[in-house]
C-alpha positions in Angstrom: -1.1 -33.4 9.1 0.2 -29.9 8.5 -3.1 -28.9 6.8 -5.0 -29.9 10.0 -2.7 -27.9 12.2 -3.0 -24.9 9.9 -6.8 -25.2 9.9 -6.9 -25.5 13.6 -4.7 -22.5 14.0 -6.9 -20.4 11.7 -10.0 -21.4 13.6 -8.4 -20.6 16.9 -7.4 -17.2 15.8 -10.8 -16.4 14.2 -13.0 -17.6 17.2 -12.4 -14.6 19.5 -13.9 -12.3 16.8 -17.3 -14.1 17.2 -17.2 -13.8 21.0 -17.4 -10.0 21.0 -20.7 -8.6 22.3 -22.3 -5.9 20.3 -22.0 -2.5 21.9 -25.3 -0.7 22.9 -26.3 2.1 20.6 -25.9 5.6 22.0 -29.2 7.5 22.5 -27.5 10.9 22.5 -29.3 13.4 20.3 -27.6 16.6 19.3 -29.4 19.8 18.3 -29.1 21.1 14.8 -27.8 24.5 15.8 -25.9 25.7 18.8 -26.5 29.3 19.9 -24.3 31.1 22.3 -25.8 34.0 24.2 -23.3 36.8 24.8 -25.7 39.6 25.6 -24.9 39.9 29.3 -24.3 43.5 30.2 -22.1 42.6 33.1 -19.6 40.8 30.9 -17.8 42.2 27.9 -16.2 40.2 25.2 -12.8 41.6 24.4 -10.8 40.5 21.5 -7.8 41.7 19.5 -6.8 41.2 15.9 -3.3 39.9 15.8 -1.0 41.9 13.5 2.7 41.6 12.9 4.8 44.1 14.7 8.1 45.3 13.3 9.5 46.5 10.0 8.9 45.3 6.5 12.0 43.7 4.9 12.2 43.9 1.2 14.1 41.1 -0.5 16.1 41.3 -3.7 14.8 39.5 -6.7 16.6 36.4 -7.9 19.4 36.9 -10.4 19.2 34.9 -13.6 22.7 33.9 -14.9 23.4 32.7 -18.4 24.8 29.2 -18.8 28.5 28.9 -19.1 28.3 25.7 -21.0 28.3 26.0 -24.8 26.3 23.3 -26.6 28.0 22.3 -29.8 26.1 21.9 -33.0 28.4 19.2 -34.4 31.0 16.8 -33.0 32.4 15.9 -36.4 35.9 17.1 -35.8 36.2 15.0 -32.6 34.8 12.0 -34.3 37.3 12.3 -37.1 40.2 12.7 -34.7 39.2 9.6 -32.8 38.9 7.6 -36.1 42.4 8.7 -37.1 43.9 7.2 -33.9 43.0 3.7 -34.9 
């Protein structure tokens, strides 16, 4: 019974997808190149190159510190001390 209900539900959900009508294809054709004519003598194209205004701030370079942690070559003495406790 549950299989029939599940199949009916799947069919009910999938049916609206088949009811869609295909959209008409657009017949718009675009040119390969677009050319803008800016040769009018009455109008002048004015532009400005943006530049930063103000002062240049020099930053200090990063300081490299040496490590304060010493890496030991051997832990023998600590191992012997821990073995003597027991």
